[in-house]
Each structure stands twice: as C-alpha cells, then as structure tokens.
RODO-2510 file (C-alpha; in nm, 4 decimals, decimal comma):
residues 299
     n   res          X          Y          Z
     1     r    -0,3189     0,3091    -3,2656
     2     r    -0,2011     0,2116    -2,9173
     3     p     0,0516    -0,0730    -2,8963
     4     q    -0,0799    -0,3922    -2,7442
     5     p     0,0904    -0,5242    -2,4257
     6     r     0,2810    -0,8483    -2,4529
     7     n     0,1380    -1,1522    -2,2776
     8     p    -0,1512    -0,9781    -2,1035
     9     i    -0,3322    -1,1784    -1,8421
    10     s    -0,6718    -1,0481    -1,9451
    11     s    -0,8120    -0,7676    -2,1525
    12     s    -1,0075    -0,6671    -1,8450
    13     v    -0,6918    -0,5119    -1,6970
    14     m    -0,6792    -0,2424    -1,9664
    15     c    -0,6981     0,1103    -1,8281
    16     s    -0,6485     0,4698    -1,9351
    17     p    -0,2910     0,6038    -1,9238
    18     l    -0,2077     0,8268    -1,6308
    19     s     0,1089     0,9905    -1,5157
    20     c     0,1734     0,7119    -1,2670
    21     r     0,4017     0,5363    -1,5176
    22     a     0,2261     0,2068    -1,5816
    23     r     0,1704    -0,0021    -1,8933
    24     v    -0,1200    -0,1969    -2,0365
    25     a    -0,1738    -0,0077    -2,3618
    26     q     0,0051     0,2685    -2,1659
    27     g    -0,1685     0,1579    -1,8450
    28     y    -0,0623    -0,1514    -1,6440
    29     a     0,1264    -0,4506    -1,7806
    30     l     0,0637    -0,7669    -1,5890
    31     r     0,2995    -1,0336    -1,7256
    32     a     0,2306    -1,3907    -1,6220
    33     r     0,5302    -1,5851    -1,4975
    34     r     0,4829    -1,9323    -1,3603
    35     s     0,7135    -2,1362    -1,1427
    36     a     0,6835    -2,4745    -0,9771
    37     n     0,5558    -2,3243    -0,6533
    38     v     0,3771    -2,0112    -0,7732
    39     s     0,0686    -1,9561    -0,9834
    40     p    -0,0467    -1,6150    -1,1029
    41     r    -0,3480    -1,4487    -0,9497
    42     r    -0,5945    -1,3221    -1,2062
    43     a    -0,7772    -1,0023    -1,1243
    44     t    -1,1292    -0,9039    -1,2167
    45     v    -1,1093    -0,5281    -1,2465
    46     s    -1,3808    -0,3027    -1,1139
    47     v    -1,3141     0,0314    -1,2801
    48     v    -1,4198     0,3269    -1,0717
    49     a    -1,3514     0,6961    -1,0960
    50     s    -1,2487     0,8054    -0,7479
    51     a    -0,8725     0,7930    -0,7967
    52     t    -0,6785     1,1121    -0,8560
    53     p    -0,3484     1,1437    -1,0483
    54     a    -0,0502     1,2078    -0,8248
    55     e     0,0046     1,5695    -0,9212
    56     k    -0,3573     1,6523    -0,8296
    57     s    -0,3696     1,4386    -0,5155
    58     n    -0,3805     1,5301    -0,1501
    59     i    -0,3181     1,2052     0,0346
    60     v    -0,2943     1,1130     0,4009
    61     v    -0,0420     0,8583     0,5262
    62     i    -0,1252     0,6987     0,8600
    63     g     0,1960     0,5531     0,9993
    64     g     0,4056     0,7799     0,7808
    65     t     0,7108     0,7716     1,0071
    66     g     0,7442     0,3922     0,9801
    67     g     0,9360     0,1972     0,7156
    68     c     0,6640     0,1512     0,4512
    69     g     0,4852     0,4710     0,5475
    70     a     0,7938     0,6888     0,5042
    71     e     0,8503     0,5345     0,1613
    72     c     0,4930     0,6268     0,0673
    73     v     0,5490     0,9831     0,1841
    74     v     0,8750     1,0373    -0,0034
    75     q     0,7596     0,8711    -0,3256
    76     a     0,4267     1,0562    -0,3283
    77     l     0,6047     1,3882    -0,2817
    78     k     0,8395     1,3087    -0,5698
    79     r     0,5369     1,2428    -0,7900
    80     g     0,3935     1,5850    -0,7072
    81     s     0,1265     1,4882    -0,4547
    82     k     0,0443     1,6813    -0,1417
    83     v     0,0939     1,4616     0,1635
    84     t    -0,0329     1,4856     0,5205
    85     v     0,1109     1,2582     0,7893
    86     l    -0,0409     1,1825     1,1283
    87     a     0,2444     1,0974     1,3645
    88     r     0,2783     1,0539     1,7387
    89     t     0,6336     1,1891     1,7076
    90     p     0,6633     1,4260     1,4079
    91     s     1,0414     1,4503     1,4486
    92     k     1,0640     1,0896     1,3249
    93     m     0,9534     1,1964     0,9760
    94     v     1,2881     1,1275     0,8095
    95     y     1,4035     0,9915     0,4749
    96     p     1,3924     0,6085     0,4631
    97     p     1,6932     0,4024     0,3510
    98     g     1,5366     0,2633     0,0323
    99     s     1,4392     0,5868    -0,1434
   100     g     1,6284     0,8281     0,0774
   101     g     1,9733     0,7685    -0,0692
   102     a     2,2248     1,0110     0,0729
   103     k     1,9429     1,1829     0,2674
   104     e     1,8660     0,8716     0,4713
   105     g     1,7819     0,9609     0,8294
   106     t     1,7534     1,3356     0,7700
   107     p     1,4220     1,5227     0,8144
   108     v     1,1881     1,5225     0,5156
   109     t     1,1199     1,8803     0,4146
   110     d     0,8895     1,9705     0,1286
   111     p     0,6340     2,2497     0,0765
   112     n     0,3754     1,9822    -0,0065
   113     l     0,4296     1,7930     0,3217
   114     t     0,2295     1,8541     0,6390
   115     v     0,3043     1,6538     0,9535
   116     v     0,0414     1,6660     1,2275
   117     q     0,1047     1,5378     1,5781
   118     g    -0,1596     1,2925     1,6879
   119     d    -0,2608     0,9386     1,7741
   120     v    -0,4426     0,7091     1,5313
   121     c    -0,6393     0,5673     1,8259
   122     s    -0,8008     0,9093     1,8747
   123     f    -1,0842     0,9701     1,6281
   124     a    -1,0514     1,3455     1,6830
   125     d    -0,6862     1,3331     1,5769
   126     v    -0,7613     1,1216     1,2701
   127     a    -1,0466     1,3520     1,1705
   128     k    -0,8040     1,6464     1,1764
   129     v    -0,6062     1,5042     0,8847
   130     i    -0,8705     1,3175     0,6804
   131     t    -1,0905     1,5939     0,5441
   132     g    -1,3010     1,6777     0,2422
   133     d    -0,9822     1,7709     0,0547
   134     t    -0,8295     1,4246     0,0999
   135     t    -0,8146     1,2156    -0,2190
   136     g    -0,6825     0,8905    -0,0702
   137     v    -0,5322     0,7296     0,2393
   138     v    -0,2485     0,4875     0,3064
   139     v    -0,2617     0,2964     0,6355
   140     a     0,0852     0,1626     0,7165
   141     l     0,0641     0,1020     1,0883
   142     g     0,3036    -0,1158     1,2836
   143     g     0,4961    -0,1539     1,6043
   144     k     0,5467    -0,4046     1,8816
   145     t     0,2336    -0,5060     2,0677
   146     k     0,3918    -0,4216     2,4035
   147     d     0,4476    -0,0656     2,2798
   148     v     0,1264     0,0045     2,0860
   149     g    -0,1265    -0,2278     2,2510
   150     k    -0,3081    -0,5410     2,1363
   151     t    -0,5790    -0,3655     1,9331
   152     m    -0,4062    -0,0570     1,7902
   153     l    -0,4299    -0,1734     1,4272
   154     t    -0,8008    -0,2488     1,4507
   155     d    -0,8903     0,0537     1,6623
   156     g    -0,6839     0,2948     1,4554
   157     t    -0,8084     0,1631     1,1220
   158     t    -1,1671     0,1850     1,2474
   159     n    -1,1064     0,5543     1,3134
   160     v    -0,9624     0,5944     0,9633
   161     i    -1,2684     0,4305     0,8069
   162     n    -1,5088     0,6468     1,0062
   163     a    -1,3169     0,9644     0,9213
   164     m    -1,3103     0,8704     0,5524
   165     k    -1,6838     0,8118     0,5486
   166     a    -1,7495     1,1380     0,7303
   167     s    -1,5465     1,3279     0,4686
   168     g    -1,6541     1,1325     0,1596
   169     v    -1,3091     0,9846     0,0931
   170     r    -1,3145     0,6546    -0,0984
   171     r    -0,9640     0,5210    -0,1775
   172     v    -0,7487     0,3488     0,0834
   173     a    -0,4509     0,1128     0,0755
   174     v    -0,3904    -0,0820     0,3959
   175     v    -0,0582    -0,2579     0,4562
   176     t    -0,0904    -0,5746     0,6632
   177     s     0,1350    -0,8807     0,6165
   178     i     0,1815    -1,2101     0,4437
   179     g     0,0200    -1,4683     0,6696
   180     a    -0,2791    -1,2513     0,7573
   181     g    -0,6299    -1,3686     0,6768
   182     d    -0,6477    -1,6442     0,4164
   183     s    -0,2786    -1,6069     0,3246
   184     a    -0,1460    -1,8079     0,6210
   185     d    -0,0278    -2,0894     0,3944
   186     q     0,1730    -1,8431     0,1839
   187     a     0,4042    -1,7571     0,4718
   188     p     0,7302    -1,9566     0,5069
   189     l     0,7218    -2,2339     0,7658
   190     v     0,9388    -2,0533     1,0199
   191     f     0,7198    -1,7451     0,9931
   192     r     0,4044    -1,9548     1,0408
   193     i     0,5513    -2,0899     1,3632
   194     l     0,6177    -1,7360     1,4853
   195     m     0,2631    -1,6330     1,3880
   196     s     0,1190    -1,8975     1,6183
   197     t     0,3556    -1,8254     1,9088
   198     v     0,5381    -1,4998     1,9795
   199     m     0,3488    -1,3073     1,7097
   200     r     0,0041    -1,4409     1,7961
   201     s    -0,1230    -1,1103     1,9399
   202     i    -0,0125    -0,8944     1,6493
   203     f    -0,1637    -1,1341     1,3958
   204     t    -0,4923    -1,1417     1,5834
   205     d    -0,4938    -0,7638     1,5490
   206     k    -0,3945    -0,7794     1,1802
   207     n    -0,6698    -1,0306     1,1053
   208     n    -0,9272    -0,8147     1,2796
   209     q    -0,7951    -0,5106     1,0927
   210     e    -0,8451    -0,6861     0,7589
   211     q    -1,1962    -0,7950     0,8525
   212     l    -1,2963    -0,4299     0,8794
   213     f    -1,2848    -0,4399     0,4973
   214     l    -1,3180    -0,8054     0,4033
   215     g    -1,5796    -0,9154     0,6579
   216     m    -1,9460    -0,9382     0,5641
   217     g    -2,0402    -0,6587     0,8021
   218     g    -1,7108    -0,4718     0,7905
   219     p    -1,7500    -0,0925     0,8108
   220     g    -1,4935    -0,0457     0,5334
   221     k    -1,6317    -0,2999     0,2867
   222     d    -1,7970    -0,0308     0,0748
   223     l    -1,4783     0,1742     0,0366
   224     e    -1,2421     0,1362    -0,2603
   225     f    -0,9813    -0,0526    -0,0600
   226     v    -0,6753    -0,2627    -0,1285
   227     i    -0,5357    -0,4842     0,1473
   228     v    -0,1628    -0,5150     0,0750
   229     r     0,0087    -0,8249     0,2165
   230     p     0,3853    -0,7981     0,1598
   231     g     0,6333    -1,0799     0,2111
   232     g     0,9532    -1,0349     0,4097
   233     l     1,0367    -0,6643     0,4146
   234     n     1,3792    -0,5178     0,3433
   235     t     1,5240    -0,1697     0,3031
   236     t     1,6821    -0,1896    -0,0414
   237     a     1,6235     0,0637    -0,3172
   238     p     1,3006     0,0279    -0,5188
   239     t     1,3156    -0,2187    -0,8065
   240     g     0,9932    -0,1208    -0,9857
   241     v     0,8790    -0,4847    -1,0066
   242     i     0,6142    -0,6207    -0,7708
   243     n     0,4949    -0,9807    -0,7996
   244     v     0,1407    -1,0663    -0,6961
   245     i     0,1590    -1,4281    -0,5857
   246     d    -0,0517    -1,7271    -0,4886
   247     g     0,2423    -1,9345    -0,3679
   248     e     0,4898    -1,8897    -0,0850
   249     a     0,6071    -1,5323    -0,0487
   250     g     0,9657    -1,4143    -0,0774
   251     s     1,1111    -1,0801     0,0249
   252     i     1,0271    -0,7337    -0,1047
   253     a     1,1639    -0,3844    -0,0556
   254     r     0,9513    -0,1471     0,1483
   255     a     1,0049     0,0982    -0,1352
   256     d     0,8244    -0,1377    -0,3744
   257     v     0,5420    -0,1912    -0,1264
   258     a     0,4970     0,1856    -0,1216
   259     d     0,4967     0,1967    -0,5023
   260     f     0,2137    -0,0576    -0,5054
   261     c     0,0128     0,1330    -0,2439
   262     l     0,0435     0,4592    -0,4323
   263     g    -0,0675     0,2898    -0,7523
   264     a    -0,3858     0,1944    -0,5672
   265     l    -0,4476     0,5605    -0,4823
   266     f    -0,3472     0,7229    -0,8098
   267     e    -0,4892     0,4801    -1,0698
   268     d    -0,8590     0,4615    -1,1568
   269     a    -0,8385     0,1047    -1,2888
   270     f    -0,5936    -0,0379    -1,0367
   271     p    -0,6327    -0,4152    -1,0833
   272     y    -0,6599    -0,5154    -0,7170
   273     l    -0,9394    -0,2983    -0,5774
   274     k    -1,1533    -0,4859    -0,3243
   275     k    -0,8812    -0,7526    -0,3028
   276     a    -0,6027    -0,8592    -0,0673
   277     p    -0,3010    -0,9379    -0,2884
   278     c     0,0142    -1,0921    -0,1471
   279     i     0,3223    -0,9302    -0,2973
   280     s     0,6918    -1,0129    -0,3077
   281     s     0,9880    -0,9760    -0,5389
   282     v     1,0024    -1,3446    -0,6310
   283     g     0,7701    -1,5354    -0,8660
   284     g     0,4057    -1,4817    -0,9465
   285     t     0,2461    -1,2254    -1,1733
   286     s     0,4671    -0,9242    -1,2324
   287     w     0,3317    -0,5758    -1,1846
   288     v     0,5958    -0,4044    -1,3993
   289     k     0,6259    -0,0320    -1,4563
   290     d     0,7600     0,1085    -1,7803
   291     r     0,9253     0,4385    -1,6948
   292     g     1,0265     0,5171    -2,0506
   293     g     1,3896     0,5831    -1,9653
   294     k     1,3106     0,7937    -1,6589
   295     g     1,4766     0,7490    -1,3241
   296     m     1,3256     0,4956    -1,0847
   297     m     1,1655     0,7621    -0,8704
   298     e     1,0797     1,0125    -1,1447
   299     a     0,7106     1,0360    -1,2262
***
C-alpha cells in the first residue's frame, strides 16, 4: 500500500510516480503553508498523457544560453534527456552559476546536447529544432528591449507555437515574470513602479506573449502549457523547494525555476497545466521534491 502524503491540498493532485523525483503517493507533495500575506493557490489538475519521462525525452530549449534557459539545459541533461538549443550565439552555451558549480562559465559539452545557431524570430530557424521527435519545449527568452526589439517575446513565441503545432508537439513551459498579466499586484511596489516606467515596453511584450496562451483566441490555448511567473531571480544553487503563491513574490533561484519548468515537461499530472503560477522561495504552497537521499541534481 502506498504511503499517504502529509497535509495534501487535494486528492486531485495525486499522480503516478515517475523518475522526476516528486511526491504525492510517490508523485507530487503540495504542502500548504499560510502566512499573513500569502494564501495557497489550489490547483485543479487536468491529467493528460503527453508528457515523457526525462530519460526518454527530447526537449527543445528556446533561450537556452540565458540564465533560466541554461539551467534547464544542464538539469535536463543530468536527468538523461536529450536537449536541443536554438541560440543566436552558440558559443554562449556555458554552465550557469547555480547548477554549474566549478564548471561555471565553461562550455556545456554532452553527447545528448545539440546547439543550433538561429533566431527565434525566424520561423524557419525555429522549425529546424522543433520537429516530430520533440517531446516538449521550454521558452526562456529574455534580453533588453533595445537589443532584442519591442516584440521579440511575442513574435518568437508565436513561431514556437506554430512549429509545435506543425510537428504535433503538445507540452511547453514559458517563463515570463511576476507582474505579468493578472499578477501585477503580486510584484513588490518598487518593481511595479519600474513596470510602468522604464520596463513598460518589455512588460507590454510579456503580456502579449502570455495572451498567446491565455487569451480567448490565443493560438497556443489548446497546447498543454504552463506560464511560469518567477519572482526576483538570483543565481544561487537549487534548493528543491518552489512556492506557488497568491501573495507578494519574493526571490527564487533560476535553478529552481528550471526545476519547475522541467517538471511541467516530464510529469503527466503536473498540477499547473493550463495555468500561470507565480513562484518564489518565500511563502505560499510548497512544491517540494523528495529525492530519497540523492544529490540535489541527481535524478
């Protein structure tokens, strides 16, 4: 008989055990923790069967040379997944500080890694990497508006959606930001001021990017998507604890953001499909992984 999880939020979050190291009856454990400013977000799970365990996966990371993207690449490789990265500058595919350890800043080399030079704003380039063999996609785009343009996030993600549909790929995790969409009130006051002033252009693009999935007529609304809205990002080592919050967001390691994104790709019953959770390392509902004595990055 399987052990029952302590303090489950709902029996609807039960799922089959996979190698992705989660717990709710050997799947996910979502432990409710309340604070004065934070209330837990309850998820209604839509169980589908398009996810693929890490060791059988062939994922694509769009923005794989950036902070969160590089974490996704390195962690997915450590779990046994094949990874393809579309990068404007392939030489920037280096180990990130959070998971890289002593290898930080050195080129990532792995027989399961393929880095393809290309631009996300070119559908032809995106279609080269998202193919019928792709099992899931992470979109972790970023950059200063003056460098990437005012509509890069929306234009690039539109290309990703169209390429996924053309190849029959269903799962995608898209990293945006706290403050995007209906989470504006969850951003700290200073950040909200920046959102309405010097960051206005980038947040217009982020909001439009999210609407590709969340909008009534969004081209990505029928995909198995997760919009990931992290709080303040840092470069510390992964902690293995991600809090899904309704209140004001705190900080979170990029390594933990990557962990959450990969869970969305590798787990059939990931609790936040078709949702836009805000995540941080402070308060809220913990998404805790039981690694059974294994190392933090060991699958």
